[in-house]
C-alpha positions as CSV (number, residue, x, y, z in Angstrom):
1,X,-0.2,0.0,0.0
2,X,1.2,3.6,-1.1
3,X,1.4,5.9,2.2
4,X,-0.2,9.0,1.5
5,X,2.4,12.0,1.8
6,X,1.2,14.4,4.9
7,X,2.1,18.1,5.4
8,X,4.6,16.8,8.3
9,X,6.4,15.0,4.7
10,X,6.1,17.8,2.9
11,X,7.3,20.5,5.7
12,X,10.3,17.9,6.1
13,X,11.0,17.8,2.7
14,X,10.9,21.3,1.8
15,X,12.6,22.1,4.8
16,X,10.3,24.5,6.4
17,X,7.8,24.3,9.3
18,X,4.4,22.7,9.5
19,X,2.5,25.4,10.0
20,X,3.8,27.5,6.8
21,X,3.0,24.3,4.5
22,X,-0.6,24.0,6.3
23,X,-0.9,27.9,5.2
24,X,0.1,27.6,1.9
25,X,-1.6,24.3,1.0
26,X,-5.0,26.1,2.5
27,X,-4.8,29.2,0.6
28,X,-4.4,31.3,3.7
29,X,-2.3,33.8,2.1
30,X,-1.8,36.4,5.0
31,X,-1.7,33.7,8.1
32,X,2.2,33.3,7.9
33,X,4.7,35.3,5.6
34,X,6.0,33.1,2.9
35,X,8.2,33.6,-0.1
36,X,6.9,33.1,-3.5
37,X,9.5,30.7,-4.3
38,X,9.1,28.8,-1.1
39,X,5.6,28.8,-1.9
40,X,6.2,27.3,-5.4
41,X,8.6,24.5,-4.1
42,X,5.9,23.8,-1.4
43,X,3.3,23.5,-3.9
44,X,5.7,21.7,-6.5
45,X,6.6,19.2,-3.9
46,X,2.7,18.7,-3.0
47,X,2.0,17.5,-6.6
48,X,5.0,15.3,-6.9
49,X,3.8,13.2,-4.0
50,X,0.2,13.4,-5.0
51,X,-0.8,15.7,-1.5
52,X,-4.6,15.3,-0.7
53,X,-5.7,17.0,2.3
54,X,-7.3,14.8,4.7
55,X,-11.0,14.7,4.8
56,X,-11.6,14.2,8.9
57,X,-9.1,17.2,9.6
58,X,-10.9,19.6,7.3
59,X,-14.5,18.4,8.5
60,X,-13.1,19.3,11.8
61,X,-11.8,22.8,11.0
62,X,-15.0,24.0,9.3
63,X,-17.4,22.1,11.0
64,X,-19.1,20.2,8.2
65,X,-19.0,16.7,7.4
66,X,-18.8,16.9,3.6
67,X,-21.5,14.3,3.1
68,X,-24.3,15.2,1.0
69,X,-27.1,12.1,1.6
70,X,-29.1,11.0,-1.2
71,X,-32.3,8.9,-0.9
72,X,-33.3,7.3,-4.2
73,X,-36.1,5.2,-4.6
74,X,-35.8,1.8,-6.5
75,X,-39.0,2.7,-8.5
76,X,-36.3,4.7,-10.7
77,X,-33.9,1.9,-11.0
78,X,-33.1,2.4,-14.5
79,X,-32.2,5.9,-13.9
80,X,-30.1,5.4,-10.7
81,X,-26.6,5.2,-12.6
82,X,-26.8,8.7,-15.1
83,X,-28.4,10.3,-12.0
84,X,-25.2,9.3,-9.6
85,X,-22.8,10.0,-12.3
86,X,-23.9,13.6,-12.7
87,X,-24.5,13.9,-9.0
88,X,-21.1,12.5,-8.1
89,X,-19.2,14.7,-10.6
90,X,-20.7,18.0,-9.1
91,X,-19.4,16.7,-5.7
92,X,-16.4,15.6,-6.4
93,X,-15.4,19.4,-7.5
94,X,-16.1,21.0,-4.2
95,X,-14.7,17.7,-2.2
96,X,-18.0,16.3,-0.9
97,X,-18.9,12.6,-0.8
98,X,-22.2,11.0,-1.1
99,X,-24.0,8.8,1.0
100,X,-26.1,7.0,-0.4
101,X,-29.5,4.6,0.1
102,X,-32.1,3.3,-2.0
103,X,-35.5,2.6,-0.5
104,X,-38.2,0.4,-1.3
105,X,-40.8,1.4,1.1
106,X,-41.5,4.8,3.1
107,X,-40.5,2.5,6.4
108,X,-36.8,1.8,4.9
109,X,-37.0,5.6,3.5
110,X,-37.2,7.3,7.4
111,X,-34.9,4.5,8.3
112,X,-32.1,5.8,6.0
113,X,-33.4,9.7,6.7
114,X,-32.6,9.0,10.6
115,X,-28.9,7.1,9.6
116,X,-28.0,10.5,7.3
117,X,-28.7,12.8,10.3
118,X,-26.9,10.5,12.3
119,X,-24.0,11.0,10.0
120,X,-24.5,14.9,10.0
121,X,-24.9,15.3,6.4
122,X,-24.9,18.4,5.1
123,X,-27.5,18.3,2.6
124,X,-29.6,16.2,1.9
125,X,-31.4,15.1,-1.5
126,X,-34.8,13.2,-1.6
127,X,-36.7,11.0,-3.9
128,X,-39.9,10.6,-1.7
129,X,-41.4,7.4,-1.5
130,X,-45.0,7.3,-2.7
131,X,-47.5,4.8,-1.9
132,X,-51.6,4.1,-2.3
133,X,-51.8,6.1,0.7
134,X,-49.7,9.3,-0.3
135,X,-46.2,10.1,0.6
136,X,-45.9,8.6,4.4
137,X,-42.5,10.7,5.1
138,X,-43.4,14.2,3.8
139,X,-44.2,16.1,6.8
140,X,-41.0,14.9,8.3
141,X,-38.9,15.9,5.6
142,X,-40.5,19.5,5.8
143,X,-39.6,19.6,9.0
144,X,-36.2,19.0,8.6
145,X,-35.5,21.4,5.6
146,X,-35.7,24.2,8.4
147,X,-32.4,22.6,9.8
148,X,-30.7,20.7,6.6
149,X,-30.8,22.0,3.3
150,X,-33.0,19.7,1.2
151,X,-33.8,19.4,-2.7
152,X,-36.4,16.9,-3.8
153,X,-35.9,15.1,-7.2
154,X,-38.1,13.4,-9.5
155,X,-41.2,14.6,-7.8
156,X,-42.7,17.9,-5.6
157,X,-44.5,16.4,-2.9
158,X,-42.4,17.9,0.1
159,X,-44.2,21.6,0.8
160,X,-41.5,24.6,1.0
161,X,-38.2,22.2,-0.2
162,X,-36.9,23.4,-3.8
163,X,-37.9,20.3,-6.5
164,X,-36.4,19.1,-10.0
165,X,-38.2,17.1,-12.3
166,X,-38.8,15.8,-15.3
167,X,-41.8,17.8,-17.7
168,X,-43.3,14.7,-18.0
169,X,-46.3,17.5,-19.9
170,X,-44.2,19.1,-22.4
171,X,-42.3,15.7,-23.0
172,X,-46.0,14.0,-24.4
173,X,-47.3,17.3,-25.6
174,X,-44.2,18.0,-27.7
175,X,-43.8,13.9,-28.8
176,X,-47.7,14.3,-30.2
177,X,-47.2,17.3,-32.0
178,X,-43.8,16.1,-33.7
179,X,-45.9,12.8,-35.1
180,X,-48.8,15.5,-36.3
181,X,-46.2,17.1,-38.0
182,X,-44.9,13.9,-39.4
183,X,-48.6,13.6,-41.0
184,X,-50.1,10.8,-38.2
185,X,-53.6,11.9,-37.6
186,X,-54.2,8.6,-35.6
187,X,-51.8,8.6,-32.6
188,X,-52.4,6.4,-29.6
189,X,-51.5,6.6,-26.1
190,X,-50.3,3.2,-24.5
191,X,-50.0,4.1,-20.4
192,X,-50.8,1.7,-17.6
193,X,-54.1,1.1,-15.9
194,X,-53.3,3.2,-12.8
195,X,-53.1,6.4,-13.7
196,X,-56.0,7.7,-12.2
197,X,-55.1,7.0,-9.1
198,X,-53.2,10.1,-9.5
199,X,-56.5,12.4,-9.4
200,X,-57.2,10.8,-5.6
201,X,-53.5,10.1,-4.2
202,X,-51.6,13.5,-5.3
203,X,-47.8,12.1,-6.0
204,X,-48.7,8.7,-7.0
205,X,-48.1,8.4,-10.6
206,X,-47.8,12.1,-11.2
207,X,-45.4,11.2,-14.1
208,X,-47.7,9.3,-16.2
209,X,-50.4,11.5,-14.8
210,X,-48.8,14.5,-16.4
211,X,-47.6,12.7,-19.4
212,X,-51.1,11.6,-20.4
213,X,-52.6,15.0,-19.8
214,X,-49.6,16.5,-22.2
215,X,-50.4,14.0,-25.0
216,X,-54.5,14.7,-24.6
217,X,-53.7,18.3,-24.8
218,X,-51.9,18.0,-28.2
219,X,-54.7,15.8,-29.2
220,X,-57.5,18.5,-28.4
221,X,-55.5,21.4,-30.1
222,X,-55.3,19.4,-33.3
223,X,-59.1,18.3,-33.2
224,X,-58.0,14.5,-33.9
225,X,-59.6,11.4,-31.9
226,X,-58.3,10.4,-28.5
227,X,-57.0,6.9,-28.3
228,X,-56.5,5.9,-25.2
229,X,-55.2,2.1,-24.7
230,X,-54.1,0.8,-21.0
231,X,-52.6,-2.5,-19.6
232,X,-51.6,-3.8,-16.4
233,X,-48.6,-3.2,-14.5
234,X,-47.3,-5.3,-11.4
235,X,-47.8,-4.2,-7.5
236,X,-44.1,-4.2,-7.1
237,X,-43.0,-1.1,-9.4
238,X,-39.5,-1.6,-8.0
239,X,-38.2,-4.9,-9.9
240,X,-37.5,-4.9,-13.7
241,X,-40.3,-5.7,-15.9
242,X,-43.2,-4.4,-13.7
243,X,-44.7,-3.3,-16.7
244,X,-43.5,-5.5,-19.5
245,X,-46.0,-8.5,-19.2
246,X,-49.1,-6.5,-18.8
247,X,-47.6,-4.2,-22.2
248,X,-47.3,-7.8,-24.2
249,X,-50.2,-9.2,-23.1
250,X,-52.8,-5.8,-24.1
251,X,-50.5,-5.2,-27.4
252,X,-53.1,-6.6,-29.4
253,X,-55.5,-4.1,-28.5
254,X,-53.8,-1.1,-29.1
255,X,-52.7,-2.7,-32.6
256,X,-56.1,-4.0,-33.7
257,X,-57.8,-0.8,-31.9
258,X,-60.7,0.4,-34.5
259,X,-59.1,3.7,-35.0
260,X,-56.1,1.5,-36.3
261,X,-53.5,4.1,-35.0
262,X,-50.3,4.9,-37.1
263,X,-48.7,6.1,-34.1
264,X,-48.0,5.0,-30.4
265,X,-46.8,7.1,-27.5
266,X,-45.6,5.4,-24.8
267,X,-44.0,6.8,-21.4
268,X,-42.0,3.4,-20.3
269,X,-39.6,1.7,-22.6
270,X,-41.2,-1.7,-21.9
271,X,-44.3,-0.8,-23.4
272,X,-42.6,-0.3,-26.5
273,X,-40.7,-3.9,-26.0
274,X,-44.2,-5.3,-25.1
275,X,-45.5,-3.8,-28.1
276,X,-42.5,-5.1,-30.5
277,X,-42.0,-8.2,-29.1
278,X,-46.1,-9.1,-29.9
279,X,-45.1,-7.7,-33.4
280,X,-42.4,-10.2,-33.9
281,X,-44.4,-13.0,-32.5
282,X,-47.1,-12.5,-35.3
283,X,-46.5,-12.8,-39.1
284,X,-49.7,-10.9,-39.7
285,X,-48.1,-7.7,-38.9
286,X,-45.1,-7.9,-40.9
287,X,-46.0,-4.9,-42.9
288,X,-47.7,-2.7,-40.6
289,X,-46.3,0.7,-40.5
290,X,-46.3,1.9,-36.7
291,X,-44.1,4.8,-35.4
292,X,-43.7,4.3,-31.9
293,X,-42.1,7.2,-29.1
294,X,-41.1,6.7,-25.9
295,X,-39.0,7.7,-22.6
296,X,-35.8,5.8,-22.6
297,X,-34.4,3.5,-25.5
298,X,-36.3,0.3,-26.2
299,X,-34.3,-3.0,-26.4
300,X,-35.7,-3.0,-30.1
301,X,-34.7,-0.6,-33.2
302,X,-37.2,-1.7,-35.4
303,X,-39.5,-4.8,-36.5
304,X,-40.5,-4.6,-40.0
305,X,-42.2,-1.7,-41.0
306,X,-42.1,0.3,-37.6
307,X,-40.2,2.6,-37.0
308,X,-38.7,3.7,-33.2
309,X,-38.4,7.2,-31.4
310,X,-37.0,8.1,-27.9
311,X,-37.8,11.0,-25.6
312,X,-34.2,11.5,-24.1
313,X,-34.1,12.0,-20.5
314,X,-31.5,14.7,-19.1
315,X,-30.6,12.9,-16.0
316,X,-26.8,13.2,-15.9
317,X,-27.8,17.0,-16.0
318,X,-30.4,16.1,-13.8
319,X,-27.6,15.0,-11.5
320,X,-25.4,17.7,-11.9
321,X,-28.1,20.1,-11.0
322,X,-29.0,18.9,-7.7
323,X,-25.8,18.9,-6.6
324,X,-25.5,22.5,-8.2
325,X,-29.2,22.8,-5.9
326,X,-27.8,21.6,-2.7
327,X,-24.8,23.5,-2.8
328,X,-27.0,27.0,-3.2
329,X,-28.6,26.3,-0.3
330,X,-25.6,25.0,1.9
331,X,-24.0,28.3,0.8
332,X,-26.8,30.6,2.1
333,X,-28.0,30.8,-1.5
334,X,-31.7,30.1,-2.8
335,X,-32.7,27.0,-5.0
336,X,-35.4,27.5,-7.5
337,X,-37.6,24.5,-8.6
338,X,-37.0,23.4,-12.5
339,X,-38.5,20.7,-14.9
340,X,-35.9,19.6,-17.2
341,X,-37.4,19.3,-20.9
342,X,-36.8,16.3,-23.2
343,X,-35.3,15.6,-26.7
344,X,-36.9,13.8,-29.3
345,X,-34.1,11.3,-31.1
346,X,-35.4,9.4,-34.3
């Protein structure tokens, strides 16, 4: 194991005092007088020996943990990697490290929330757990925001907390308008059969509800027929494939709809996979032309005459902006709500 260089090691090699090296490396120019030549020598030695400051010492000195807690719902498992990549990139620039917990229930979320508090994190990123009864921990999180800077991601359920989410409404609105511009007059929305639950439980399936509203608005503006087809989903939304079985089983319903849609707007890529798998299993659909758009890239690129486009999610950017937002709050600045737009990739 390579021994990490310390301030004392650098001071010994440079032939100067320990406090002087500490002053130079921490940028405190006025603490102790130091010639430019000595300063350059110290910095050169520190660079050559790959000196890294002690996080523990810095935390003690500045009364900060340099930790940011992040509570991520397993429902969003498919986008975790890109989000964490962007988030960690920004954190590392400020010398912070993430404390990551992935929860599968409100009980787990509460437990991990307490662990973050025990670790005295300097800020929190929360992706709130939402059940059929609502958002159980939102009041606890709202109260905690008076003591710890908090930013909510992929939702807007916690009162008084800055929110960063995706603009599902404009995503579906613009995707539908794009299909209309391409000449389609019979455009269907393929979604799950629990979207309506958002009406009674705010926050539950809010993304699917906003997506549907965007589609309906575009269809209404164009004076085209609404074609809504739903499928079932698994009770466990945290598992991969929670949407595929229902989407596959109901694919025939949308493909054989009386309106014979020439374009289909989906939200989940598993809905696209379900349709495409169904098409691949039936020779009768070999010459069927359908243009499909969904969020996230499908496992399929094309079958027969079918075309697939993607609504690209700016998840990496969201991760970076979540870090920037929490830093603003930590530094006493404001952090505004933001809904990120999608980009259509043909």
